[in-house]
Structure formats: structure tokens, C-alpha cells
BALOBA-1460 file (C-alpha; in Angstrom, 3 decimals):
// residues 175
<rec num="1" residu="m" x="27.966" y="-39.990" z="20.422"/>
<rec num="2" residu="s" x="27.716" y="-37.161" z="22.913"/>
<rec num="3" residu="l" x="28.402" y="-36.626" z="26.592"/>
<rec num="4" residu="l" x="24.743" y="-35.661" z="26.986"/>
<rec num="5" residu="h" x="21.812" y="-37.797" z="25.937"/>
<rec num="6" residu="a" x="19.823" y="-35.825" z="23.412"/>
<rec num="7" residu="v" x="16.306" y="-36.820" z="22.438"/>
<rec num="8" residu="e" x="16.424" y="-39.450" z="19.701"/>
<rec num="9" residu="e" x="14.097" y="-39.238" z="16.737"/>
<rec num="10" residu="n" x="11.989" y="-42.249" z="17.790"/>
<rec num="11" residu="s" x="11.309" y="-40.870" z="21.280"/>
<rec num="12" residu="a" x="10.674" y="-37.219" z="20.432"/>
<rec num="13" residu="t" x="7.439" y="-35.601" z="21.598"/>
<rec num="14" residu="g" x="5.926" y="-32.119" z="21.568"/>
<rec num="15" residu="v" x="8.026" y="-29.295" z="20.154"/>
<rec num="16" residu="v" x="11.032" y="-31.586" z="19.695"/>
<rec num="17" residu="k" x="8.967" y="-33.983" z="17.553"/>
<rec num="18" residu="e" x="7.552" y="-31.090" z="15.514"/>
<rec num="19" residu="v" x="11.032" y="-29.748" z="14.791"/>
<rec num="20" residu="y" x="12.460" y="-33.199" z="14.083"/>
<rec num="21" residu="d" x="9.600" y="-33.902" z="11.642"/>
<rec num="22" residu="e" x="10.346" y="-30.679" z="9.744"/>
<rec num="23" residu="v" x="14.074" y="-31.407" z="9.716"/>
<rec num="24" residu="r" x="13.486" y="-34.952" z="8.434"/>
<rec num="25" residu="m" x="11.237" y="-33.616" z="5.669"/>
<rec num="26" residu="m" x="13.998" y="-31.267" z="4.582"/>
<rec num="27" residu="f" x="17.133" y="-33.382" z="5.124"/>
<rec num="28" residu="g" x="15.928" y="-36.971" z="5.398"/>
<rec num="29" residu="s" x="17.230" y="-37.313" z="8.967"/>
<rec num="30" residu="v" x="18.076" y="-35.177" z="11.976"/>
<rec num="31" residu="p" x="21.798" y="-34.345" z="12.200"/>
<rec num="32" residu="e" x="23.440" y="-35.182" z="15.519"/>
<rec num="33" residu="g" x="24.479" y="-31.547" z="15.913"/>
<rec num="34" residu="l" x="20.857" y="-30.456" z="15.897"/>
<rec num="35" residu="k" x="19.764" y="-33.183" z="18.308"/>
<rec num="36" residu="l" x="21.897" y="-31.649" z="21.075"/>
<rec num="37" residu="w" x="19.521" y="-28.693" z="21.114"/>
<rec num="38" residu="s" x="16.635" y="-31.056" z="22.012"/>
<rec num="39" residu="l" x="17.740" y="-30.805" z="25.632"/>
<rec num="40" residu="n" x="16.137" y="-27.353" z="25.584"/>
<rec num="41" residu="p" x="13.088" y="-27.543" z="23.287"/>
<rec num="42" residu="e" x="12.643" y="-23.760" z="23.153"/>
<rec num="43" residu="a" x="16.296" y="-23.340" z="22.116"/>
<rec num="44" residu="l" x="15.875" y="-26.135" z="19.542"/>
<rec num="45" residu="q" x="12.860" y="-24.405" z="18.051"/>
<rec num="46" residu="h" x="14.689" y="-21.060" z="17.906"/>
<rec num="47" residu="h" x="17.817" y="-22.673" z="16.409"/>
<rec num="48" residu="w" x="15.735" y="-24.438" z="13.755"/>
<rec num="49" residu="e" x="13.916" y="-21.199" z="12.871"/>
<rec num="50" residu="e" x="17.308" y="-19.544" z="12.289"/>
<rec num="51" residu="i" x="18.385" y="-22.434" z="10.053"/>
<rec num="52" residu="k" x="15.153" y="-22.166" z="8.047"/>
<rec num="53" residu="k" x="15.686" y="-18.420" z="7.578"/>
<rec num="54" residu="s" x="19.150" y="-19.111" z="6.217"/>
<rec num="55" residu="l" x="17.866" y="-21.805" z="3.854"/>
<rec num="56" residu="a" x="15.143" y="-19.475" z="2.528"/>
<rec num="57" residu="k" x="17.688" y="-16.902" z="1.328"/>
<rec num="58" residu="d" x="18.896" y="-16.564" z="-2.247"/>
<rec num="59" residu="v" x="21.690" y="-18.909" z="-3.368"/>
<rec num="60" residu="e" x="24.498" y="-16.339" z="-3.076"/>
<rec num="61" residu="t" x="23.484" y="-15.475" z="0.480"/>
<rec num="62" residu="q" x="23.236" y="-19.175" z="1.349"/>
<rec num="63" residu="k" x="26.767" y="-19.610" z="0.013"/>
<rec num="64" residu="f" x="27.963" y="-16.678" z="2.138"/>
<rec num="65" residu="d" x="26.262" y="-18.118" z="5.235"/>
<rec num="66" residu="t" x="27.798" y="-21.541" z="4.603"/>
<rec num="67" residu="i" x="31.281" y="-20.076" z="4.104"/>
<rec num="68" residu="l" x="30.891" y="-18.069" z="7.317"/>
<rec num="69" residu="r" x="29.772" y="-21.183" z="9.217"/>
<rec num="70" residu="y" x="32.657" y="-23.187" z="7.754"/>
<rec num="71" residu="l" x="35.329" y="-20.629" z="8.636"/>
<rec num="72" residu="v" x="33.996" y="-19.944" z="12.141"/>
<rec num="73" residu="s" x="33.887" y="-23.697" z="12.722"/>
<rec num="74" residu="e" x="37.488" y="-23.986" z="11.543"/>
<rec num="75" residu="i" x="38.484" y="-21.289" z="14.057"/>
<rec num="76" residu="e" x="36.743" y="-23.104" z="16.914"/>
<rec num="77" residu="g" x="37.842" y="-26.527" z="15.655"/>
<rec num="78" residu="c" x="34.316" y="-27.964" z="15.513"/>
<rec num="79" residu="e" x="34.831" y="-31.081" z="13.428"/>
<rec num="80" residu="f" x="31.099" y="-31.764" z="13.116"/>
<rec num="81" residu="c" x="30.389" y="-28.304" z="11.671"/>
<rec num="82" residu="v" x="33.514" y="-28.219" z="9.502"/>
<rec num="83" residu="g" x="32.472" y="-31.531" z="7.967"/>
<rec num="84" residu="f" x="28.820" y="-30.566" z="7.541"/>
<rec num="85" residu="n" x="29.478" y="-27.136" z="6.031"/>
<rec num="86" residu="g" x="32.482" y="-28.318" z="4.037"/>
<rec num="87" residu="g" x="30.233" y="-30.958" z="2.469"/>
<rec num="88" residu="l" x="27.695" y="-28.278" z="1.553"/>
<rec num="89" residu="l" x="30.389" y="-26.092" z="-0.003"/>
<rec num="90" residu="l" x="31.729" y="-29.011" z="-2.039"/>
<rec num="91" residu="n" x="28.392" y="-30.498" z="-3.098"/>
<rec num="92" residu="m" x="26.042" y="-27.523" z="-3.353"/>
<rec num="93" residu="f" x="28.370" y="-24.689" z="-4.269"/>
<rec num="94" residu="g" x="30.998" y="-26.470" z="-6.377"/>
<rec num="95" residu="m" x="34.007" y="-25.614" z="-4.279"/>
<rec num="96" residu="t" x="37.055" y="-27.896" z="-4.200"/>
<rec num="97" residu="q" x="39.114" y="-29.262" z="-1.305"/>
<rec num="98" residu="d" x="41.969" y="-27.010" z="-2.452"/>
<rec num="99" residu="g" x="39.604" y="-24.041" z="-2.491"/>
<rec num="100" residu="l" x="38.462" y="-24.806" z="1.042"/>
<rec num="101" residu="a" x="42.052" y="-25.139" z="2.267"/>
<rec num="102" residu="m" x="43.033" y="-21.860" z="0.601"/>
<rec num="103" residu="m" x="40.011" y="-20.093" z="2.078"/>
<rec num="104" residu="v" x="40.972" y="-21.256" z="5.588"/>
<rec num="105" residu="k" x="44.503" y="-19.868" z="5.133"/>
<rec num="106" residu="e" x="43.370" y="-16.732" z="3.297"/>
<rec num="107" residu="p" x="39.692" y="-15.958" z="3.844"/>
<rec num="108" residu="q" x="39.875" y="-13.085" z="1.368"/>
<rec num="109" residu="t" x="40.041" y="-15.747" z="-1.380"/>
<rec num="110" residu="a" x="36.463" y="-16.820" z="-0.623"/>
<rec num="111" residu="p" x="34.374" y="-16.844" z="-3.826"/>
<rec num="112" residu="l" x="32.147" y="-13.966" z="-2.773"/>
<rec num="113" residu="s" x="31.261" y="-10.461" z="-3.935"/>
<rec num="114" residu="e" x="33.366" y="-7.599" z="-2.554"/>
<rec num="115" residu="k" x="30.568" y="-6.605" z="-0.188"/>
<rec num="116" residu="q" x="30.253" y="-10.174" z="1.098"/>
<rec num="117" residu="k" x="34.029" y="-10.491" z="1.476"/>
<rec num="118" residu="g" x="34.027" y="-7.315" z="3.548"/>
<rec num="119" residu="l" x="31.313" y="-8.734" z="5.791"/>
<rec num="120" residu="l" x="33.073" y="-12.106" z="6.019"/>
<rec num="121" residu="l" x="36.444" y="-10.639" z="6.997"/>
<rec num="122" residu="f" x="34.780" y="-8.365" z="9.534"/>
<rec num="123" residu="a" x="32.800" y="-11.256" z="11.060"/>
<rec num="124" residu="l" x="35.976" y="-13.331" z="11.354"/>
<rec num="125" residu="k" x="37.718" y="-10.413" z="13.074"/>
<rec num="126" residu="v" x="34.838" y="-10.161" z="15.538"/>
<rec num="127" residu="v" x="35.163" y="-13.877" z="16.312"/>
<rec num="128" residu="k" x="38.968" y="-13.964" z="16.520"/>
<rec num="129" residu="e" x="39.889" y="-10.507" z="17.801"/>
<rec num="130" residu="s" x="36.791" y="-8.659" z="18.966"/>
<rec num="131" residu="k" x="38.773" y="-6.142" z="21.002"/>
<rec num="132" residu="k" x="40.616" y="-5.041" z="17.866"/>
<rec num="133" residu="v" x="37.467" y="-4.003" z="15.987"/>
<rec num="134" residu="n" x="37.628" y="-0.245" z="15.463"/>
<rec num="135" residu="a" x="35.962" y="2.694" z="13.747"/>
<rec num="136" residu="k" x="38.069" y="2.183" z="10.610"/>
<rec num="137" residu="d" x="36.599" y="-1.310" z="10.219"/>
<rec num="138" residu="i" x="33.088" y="0.143" z="10.307"/>
<rec num="139" residu="e" x="34.009" y="2.956" z="7.896"/>
<rec num="140" residu="q" x="35.427" y="0.432" z="5.403"/>
<rec num="141" residu="l" x="32.231" y="-1.590" z="5.517"/>
<rec num="142" residu="k" x="30.073" y="1.492" z="5.056"/>
<rec num="143" residu="a" x="32.225" y="2.456" z="2.056"/>
<rec num="144" residu="l" x="31.153" y="-0.868" z="0.502"/>
<rec num="145" residu="g" x="27.519" y="0.142" z="0.955"/>
<rec num="146" residu="i" x="26.965" y="-1.980" z="4.048"/>
<rec num="147" residu="t" x="24.481" y="-0.660" z="6.588"/>
<rec num="148" residu="e" x="24.944" y="-0.627" z="10.342"/>
<rec num="149" residu="n" x="22.117" y="-3.167" z="10.583"/>
<rec num="150" residu="e" x="24.002" y="-5.537" z="8.254"/>
<rec num="151" residu="i" x="27.216" y="-4.980" z="10.239"/>
<rec num="152" residu="f" x="25.483" y="-5.849" z="13.499"/>
<rec num="153" residu="d" x="23.656" y="-8.822" z="11.966"/>
<rec num="154" residu="v" x="26.824" y="-10.453" z="10.603"/>
<rec num="155" residu="a" x="28.640" y="-9.970" z="13.928"/>
<rec num="156" residu="h" x="25.637" y="-11.405" z="15.772"/>
<rec num="157" residu="s" x="25.470" y="-14.379" z="13.403"/>
<rec num="158" residu="a" x="29.200" y="-15.100" z="13.681"/>
<rec num="159" residu="t" x="29.175" y="-15.013" z="17.465"/>
<rec num="160" residu="n" x="26.090" y="-17.258" z="17.573"/>
<rec num="161" residu="l" x="27.931" y="-19.725" z="15.335"/>
<rec num="162" residu="l" x="30.794" y="-19.710" z="17.790"/>
<rec num="163" residu="v" x="28.402" y="-20.546" z="20.625"/>
<rec num="164" residu="s" x="27.006" y="-23.505" z="18.664"/>
<rec num="165" residu="d" x="30.496" y="-24.767" z="17.858"/>
<rec num="166" residu="m" x="31.563" y="-24.484" z="21.479"/>
<rec num="167" residu="l" x="28.527" y="-26.462" z="22.658"/>
<rec num="168" residu="l" x="29.104" y="-29.207" z="20.086"/>
<rec num="169" residu="n" x="32.788" y="-29.392" z="21.045"/>
<rec num="170" residu="a" x="32.123" y="-29.338" z="24.795"/>
<rec num="171" residu="f" x="29.617" y="-32.180" z="24.615"/>
<rec num="172" residu="k" x="31.643" y="-34.194" z="22.067"/>
<rec num="173" residu="v" x="28.945" y="-34.352" z="19.407"/>
<rec num="174" residu="e" x="30.030" y="-36.463" z="16.445"/>
<rec num="175" residu="n" x="28.385" y="-37.570" z="13.199"/>
């Protein structure tokens, strides 16, 4: 259910059909949250390419990306994304419901390396309190061996996640 009428799998053509076919091959079906993007085929294609890049990463990076998506979605209150990413964390990465709840309350408890925790906490600060980001934050990340490119990339990713969550919330996308 959505306020907008996304392209359904059986009526997809062109770029939308191509993306849907790839998604179906990978997941078995096209999630409702991805269908919303079909209203702008170019945006759908770009969004899917970003998802594929994330899925092609090593397992630890995939776990980091999923935790980041989960926590950003919790901040924005995107039930679709919280459910989707929570399911991945439980089923693919062996987390527990208690672990997810603790991570929401205290993100520093996320089961990540110190470098990844630094990036996660920074990304969450960017999403929640962007005006409070300061030079000390950047210095702390660099002390963990994080490059300026990595700092920018995680902030960019987190803010893009927020955009997706806001769109799904605004248009009432449900499972």
C-alpha cells in the first residue's frame, strides 16, 4: 500500500522491468520499498546500482551498511526499513532482538570494529545533529586511520538513507 501507484512487477517495461528482473533474481521478489522508485526509472536504476554495490562488499562491510541503514531508519521512524534491515541483522548476521534494542539505545554497542564504530557514530551524528559536527570529530576519525574520503562517503551514505526513509514514510509504503 502506498499513496502513489508504483509500477507493479507484471506491468513493468523498459528500465523498470530490467531492474525488477535483476531484483527478482537476487531476492525472489521486488520489495515494496524499491517499487516506489519505479516512478522515476532513472532514480530506480541509480538506487538499485547503489544496493548492488553494497551487496558486493565483504561480509563485515555489509554488516556495517545494514547496521547503519537500521539505525538511520530507527531515527526517521521508517517501519519498512527497520523491519527489512532488522530482519537482515537477525537472519544474516546473527544478531538478537535484545542486541538490536541495545544498539538503538546505545549505538556504540554495535558489533563492529573500532574503525567501523567510529564511522557509525559519526554518520549518526551527521543525521541527527549535523550542525554539531566539528573539527574534533574529524580528528578522532583520522586518529582511527579513517581517510577524508571515507568520512565523506559515510556521511553521504547516511544522508541518502535518510532521504529514502523520508520518501517511504511520506508515501506510506508498507510491506
